[in-house]
Chimera marker file (.cmm) of the C-alpha trace (Angstrom):
<marker_set name="trace">
<marker id="1" x="16.813" y="-21.516" z="-17.400" r="1" g="1" b="0" radius="0.5"/>
<marker id="2" x="14.874" y="-24.927" z="-18.650" r="1" g="1" b="0" radius="0.5"/>
<marker id="3" x="13.881" y="-22.934" z="-21.715" r="1" g="1" b="0" radius="0.5"/>
<marker id="4" x="14.350" y="-24.073" z="-25.048" r="1" g="1" b="0" radius="0.5"/>
<marker id="5" x="14.792" y="-20.701" z="-26.671" r="1" g="1" b="0" radius="0.5"/>
<marker id="6" x="16.401" y="-18.293" z="-23.558" r="1" g="1" b="0" radius="0.5"/>
<marker id="7" x="16.987" y="-15.967" z="-25.777" r="1" g="1" b="0" radius="0.5"/>
<marker id="8" x="13.588" y="-15.676" z="-27.132" r="1" g="1" b="0" radius="0.5"/>
<marker id="9" x="12.445" y="-16.028" z="-23.344" r="1" g="1" b="0" radius="0.5"/>
<marker id="10" x="14.821" y="-13.582" z="-21.575" r="1" g="1" b="0" radius="0.5"/>
<marker id="11" x="13.213" y="-10.890" z="-24.456" r="1" g="1" b="0" radius="0.5"/>
<marker id="12" x="9.720" y="-11.791" z="-23.833" r="1" g="1" b="0" radius="0.5"/>
<marker id="13" x="10.648" y="-11.420" z="-20.091" r="1" g="1" b="0" radius="0.5"/>
<marker id="14" x="12.201" y="-8.180" z="-20.583" r="1" g="1" b="0" radius="0.5"/>
<marker id="15" x="9.063" y="-6.680" z="-22.450" r="1" g="1" b="0" radius="0.5"/>
<marker id="16" x="6.893" y="-8.331" z="-19.389" r="1" g="1" b="0" radius="0.5"/>
<marker id="17" x="8.941" y="-5.828" z="-17.299" r="1" g="1" b="0" radius="0.5"/>
<marker id="18" x="8.910" y="-2.775" z="-19.380" r="1" g="1" b="0" radius="0.5"/>
<marker id="19" x="5.039" y="-2.981" z="-19.554" r="1" g="1" b="0" radius="0.5"/>
<marker id="20" x="2.946" y="-1.342" z="-16.733" r="1" g="1" b="0" radius="0.5"/>
<marker id="21" x="0.680" y="-4.506" z="-14.801" r="1" g="1" b="0" radius="0.5"/>
<marker id="22" x="-2.754" y="-3.736" z="-15.435" r="1" g="1" b="0" radius="0.5"/>
<marker id="23" x="-3.516" y="-4.040" z="-11.659" r="1" g="1" b="0" radius="0.5"/>
<marker id="24" x="-1.352" y="-0.629" z="-11.645" r="1" g="1" b="0" radius="0.5"/>
<marker id="25" x="-3.526" y="2.499" z="-11.446" r="1" g="1" b="0" radius="0.5"/>
<marker id="26" x="-2.480" y="6.104" z="-13.102" r="1" g="1" b="0" radius="0.5"/>
<marker id="27" x="-1.844" y="8.395" z="-9.870" r="1" g="1" b="0" radius="0.5"/>
<marker id="28" x="-4.296" y="10.746" z="-9.601" r="1" g="1" b="0" radius="0.5"/>
<marker id="29" x="-3.048" y="14.487" z="-9.712" r="1" g="1" b="0" radius="0.5"/>
<marker id="30" x="-2.895" y="16.144" z="-6.423" r="1" g="1" b="0" radius="0.5"/>
<marker id="31" x="-5.968" y="18.652" z="-6.155" r="1" g="1" b="0" radius="0.5"/>
<marker id="32" x="-5.425" y="21.831" z="-5.183" r="1" g="1" b="0" radius="0.5"/>
<marker id="33" x="-7.353" y="21.840" z="-2.208" r="1" g="1" b="0" radius="0.5"/>
<marker id="34" x="-5.789" y="18.541" z="-1.188" r="1" g="1" b="0" radius="0.5"/>
<marker id="35" x="-4.833" y="19.676" z="2.366" r="1" g="1" b="0" radius="0.5"/>
<marker id="36" x="-7.966" y="21.377" z="3.506" r="1" g="1" b="0" radius="0.5"/>
<marker id="37" x="-9.753" y="18.373" z="2.618" r="1" g="1" b="0" radius="0.5"/>
<marker id="38" x="-7.693" y="15.680" z="4.718" r="1" g="1" b="0" radius="0.5"/>
<marker id="39" x="-7.753" y="18.139" z="7.594" r="1" g="1" b="0" radius="0.5"/>
<marker id="40" x="-11.458" y="17.530" z="7.405" r="1" g="1" b="0" radius="0.5"/>
<marker id="41" x="-11.305" y="13.965" z="6.412" r="1" g="1" b="0" radius="0.5"/>
<marker id="42" x="-8.612" y="12.141" z="8.343" r="1" g="1" b="0" radius="0.5"/>
<marker id="43" x="-10.042" y="13.598" z="11.612" r="1" g="1" b="0" radius="0.5"/>
<marker id="44" x="-13.762" y="11.903" z="10.979" r="1" g="1" b="0" radius="0.5"/>
<marker id="45" x="-11.799" y="8.189" z="9.684" r="1" g="1" b="0" radius="0.5"/>
<marker id="46" x="-9.585" y="8.168" z="12.992" r="1" g="1" b="0" radius="0.5"/>
<marker id="47" x="-13.175" y="8.017" z="15.250" r="1" g="1" b="0" radius="0.5"/>
<marker id="48" x="-15.057" y="5.514" z="13.053" r="1" g="1" b="0" radius="0.5"/>
<marker id="49" x="-12.057" y="3.520" z="13.831" r="1" g="1" b="0" radius="0.5"/>
<marker id="50" x="-11.963" y="4.577" z="17.278" r="1" g="1" b="0" radius="0.5"/>
<marker id="51" x="-15.650" y="3.852" z="17.727" r="1" g="1" b="0" radius="0.5"/>
<marker id="52" x="-15.987" y="0.302" z="15.753" r="1" g="1" b="0" radius="0.5"/>
<marker id="53" x="-13.070" y="-1.233" z="17.449" r="1" g="1" b="0" radius="0.5"/>
<marker id="54" x="-11.696" y="-3.442" z="14.671" r="1" g="1" b="0" radius="0.5"/>
<marker id="55" x="-10.008" y="-6.723" z="15.386" r="1" g="1" b="0" radius="0.5"/>
<marker id="56" x="-5.991" y="-5.881" z="13.808" r="1" g="1" b="0" radius="0.5"/>
<marker id="57" x="-3.685" y="-8.582" z="13.421" r="1" g="1" b="0" radius="0.5"/>
<marker id="58" x="-0.442" y="-7.111" z="13.312" r="1" g="1" b="0" radius="0.5"/>
<marker id="59" x="2.317" y="-9.448" z="11.444" r="1" g="1" b="0" radius="0.5"/>
<marker id="60" x="5.454" y="-7.107" z="12.803" r="1" g="1" b="0" radius="0.5"/>
<marker id="61" x="8.934" y="-7.954" z="13.373" r="1" g="1" b="0" radius="0.5"/>
<marker id="62" x="11.185" y="-6.941" z="16.654" r="1" g="1" b="0" radius="0.5"/>
<marker id="63" x="12.302" y="-3.624" z="15.010" r="1" g="1" b="0" radius="0.5"/>
<marker id="64" x="8.257" y="-1.865" z="15.098" r="1" g="1" b="0" radius="0.5"/>
<marker id="65" x="7.094" y="-4.215" z="17.450" r="1" g="1" b="0" radius="0.5"/>
<marker id="66" x="6.673" y="-1.606" z="20.153" r="1" g="1" b="0" radius="0.5"/>
<marker id="67" x="5.746" y="1.018" z="17.521" r="1" g="1" b="0" radius="0.5"/>
<marker id="68" x="2.922" y="-1.419" z="16.318" r="1" g="1" b="0" radius="0.5"/>
<marker id="69" x="1.741" y="-2.062" z="19.492" r="1" g="1" b="0" radius="0.5"/>
<marker id="70" x="1.752" y="1.725" z="20.581" r="1" g="1" b="0" radius="0.5"/>
<marker id="71" x="-0.506" y="2.213" z="17.816" r="1" g="1" b="0" radius="0.5"/>
<marker id="72" x="-2.777" y="-0.588" z="18.090" r="1" g="1" b="0" radius="0.5"/>
<marker id="73" x="-3.478" y="0.673" z="21.929" r="1" g="1" b="0" radius="0.5"/>
<marker id="74" x="-4.137" y="4.124" z="20.922" r="1" g="1" b="0" radius="0.5"/>
<marker id="75" x="-7.096" y="3.116" z="19.244" r="1" g="1" b="0" radius="0.5"/>
<link id1="1" id2="2" r="1" g="1" b="0" radius="0.2"/>
<link id1="2" id2="3" r="1" g="1" b="0" radius="0.2"/>
<link id1="3" id2="4" r="1" g="1" b="0" radius="0.2"/>
<link id1="4" id2="5" r="1" g="1" b="0" radius="0.2"/>
<link id1="5" id2="6" r="1" g="1" b="0" radius="0.2"/>
<link id1="6" id2="7" r="1" g="1" b="0" radius="0.2"/>
<link id1="7" id2="8" r="1" g="1" b="0" radius="0.2"/>
<link id1="8" id2="9" r="1" g="1" b="0" radius="0.2"/>
<link id1="9" id2="10" r="1" g="1" b="0" radius="0.2"/>
<link id1="10" id2="11" r="1" g="1" b="0" radius="0.2"/>
<link id1="11" id2="12" r="1" g="1" b="0" radius="0.2"/>
<link id1="12" id2="13" r="1" g="1" b="0" radius="0.2"/>
<link id1="13" id2="14" r="1" g="1" b="0" radius="0.2"/>
<link id1="14" id2="15" r="1" g="1" b="0" radius="0.2"/>
<link id1="15" id2="16" r="1" g="1" b="0" radius="0.2"/>
<link id1="16" id2="17" r="1" g="1" b="0" radius="0.2"/>
<link id1="17" id2="18" r="1" g="1" b="0" radius="0.2"/>
<link id1="18" id2="19" r="1" g="1" b="0" radius="0.2"/>
<link id1="19" id2="20" r="1" g="1" b="0" radius="0.2"/>
<link id1="20" id2="21" r="1" g="1" b="0" radius="0.2"/>
<link id1="21" id2="22" r="1" g="1" b="0" radius="0.2"/>
<link id1="22" id2="23" r="1" g="1" b="0" radius="0.2"/>
<link id1="23" id2="24" r="1" g="1" b="0" radius="0.2"/>
<link id1="24" id2="25" r="1" g="1" b="0" radius="0.2"/>
<link id1="25" id2="26" r="1" g="1" b="0" radius="0.2"/>
<link id1="26" id2="27" r="1" g="1" b="0" radius="0.2"/>
<link id1="27" id2="28" r="1" g="1" b="0" radius="0.2"/>
<link id1="28" id2="29" r="1" g="1" b="0" radius="0.2"/>
<link id1="29" id2="30" r="1" g="1" b="0" radius="0.2"/>
<link id1="30" id2="31" r="1" g="1" b="0" radius="0.2"/>
<link id1="31" id2="32" r="1" g="1" b="0" radius="0.2"/>
<link id1="32" id2="33" r="1" g="1" b="0" radius="0.2"/>
<link id1="33" id2="34" r="1" g="1" b="0" radius="0.2"/>
<link id1="34" id2="35" r="1" g="1" b="0" radius="0.2"/>
<link id1="35" id2="36" r="1" g="1" b="0" radius="0.2"/>
<link id1="36" id2="37" r="1" g="1" b="0" radius="0.2"/>
<link id1="37" id2="38" r="1" g="1" b="0" radius="0.2"/>
<link id1="38" id2="39" r="1" g="1" b="0" radius="0.2"/>
<link id1="39" id2="40" r="1" g="1" b="0" radius="0.2"/>
<link id1="40" id2="41" r="1" g="1" b="0" radius="0.2"/>
<link id1="41" id2="42" r="1" g="1" b="0" radius="0.2"/>
<link id1="42" id2="43" r="1" g="1" b="0" radius="0.2"/>
<link id1="43" id2="44" r="1" g="1" b="0" radius="0.2"/>
<link id1="44" id2="45" r="1" g="1" b="0" radius="0.2"/>
<link id1="45" id2="46" r="1" g="1" b="0" radius="0.2"/>
<link id1="46" id2="47" r="1" g="1" b="0" radius="0.2"/>
<link id1="47" id2="48" r="1" g="1" b="0" radius="0.2"/>
<link id1="48" id2="49" r="1" g="1" b="0" radius="0.2"/>
<link id1="49" id2="50" r="1" g="1" b="0" radius="0.2"/>
<link id1="50" id2="51" r="1" g="1" b="0" radius="0.2"/>
<link id1="51" id2="52" r="1" g="1" b="0" radius="0.2"/>
<link id1="52" id2="53" r="1" g="1" b="0" radius="0.2"/>
<link id1="53" id2="54" r="1" g="1" b="0" radius="0.2"/>
<link id1="54" id2="55" r="1" g="1" b="0" radius="0.2"/>
<link id1="55" id2="56" r="1" g="1" b="0" radius="0.2"/>
<link id1="56" id2="57" r="1" g="1" b="0" radius="0.2"/>
<link id1="57" id2="58" r="1" g="1" b="0" radius="0.2"/>
<link id1="58" id2="59" r="1" g="1" b="0" radius="0.2"/>
<link id1="59" id2="60" r="1" g="1" b="0" radius="0.2"/>
<link id1="60" id2="61" r="1" g="1" b="0" radius="0.2"/>
<link id1="61" id2="62" r="1" g="1" b="0" radius="0.2"/>
<link id1="62" id2="63" r="1" g="1" b="0" radius="0.2"/>
<link id1="63" id2="64" r="1" g="1" b="0" radius="0.2"/>
<link id1="64" id2="65" r="1" g="1" b="0" radius="0.2"/>
<link id1="65" id2="66" r="1" g="1" b="0" radius="0.2"/>
<link id1="66" id2="67" r="1" g="1" b="0" radius="0.2"/>
<link id1="67" id2="68" r="1" g="1" b="0" radius="0.2"/>
<link id1="68" id2="69" r="1" g="1" b="0" radius="0.2"/>
<link id1="69" id2="70" r="1" g="1" b="0" radius="0.2"/>
<link id1="70" id2="71" r="1" g="1" b="0" radius="0.2"/>
<link id1="71" id2="72" r="1" g="1" b="0" radius="0.2"/>
<link id1="72" id2="73" r="1" g="1" b="0" radius="0.2"/>
<link id1="73" id2="74" r="1" g="1" b="0" radius="0.2"/>
<link id1="74" id2="75" r="1" g="1" b="0" radius="0.2"/>
</marker_set>
C-alpha cells in the first residue's frame, strides 16, 4: 500500500508467489515397498516413544482437546 510504484510492487509480489520457496523440498517418490517398510518402522518408532516418555506440550482448541489428551495419555 505504501509502495511508490504499486504496479511494480504487485508484479514483484506475483513473481515471488509463483516461485517455489527455497525451504520446500521436492517430494520423494513412493517406493514400491513403502507399505512393508512402514509396517516395520512404525511399531519401532512407537516403542521408542513409549520408552522415552517425552515431555509433550499440546497447543489445542476445544474441538480436539479430548482427542489430544487421549493420545498423550496413551503414550
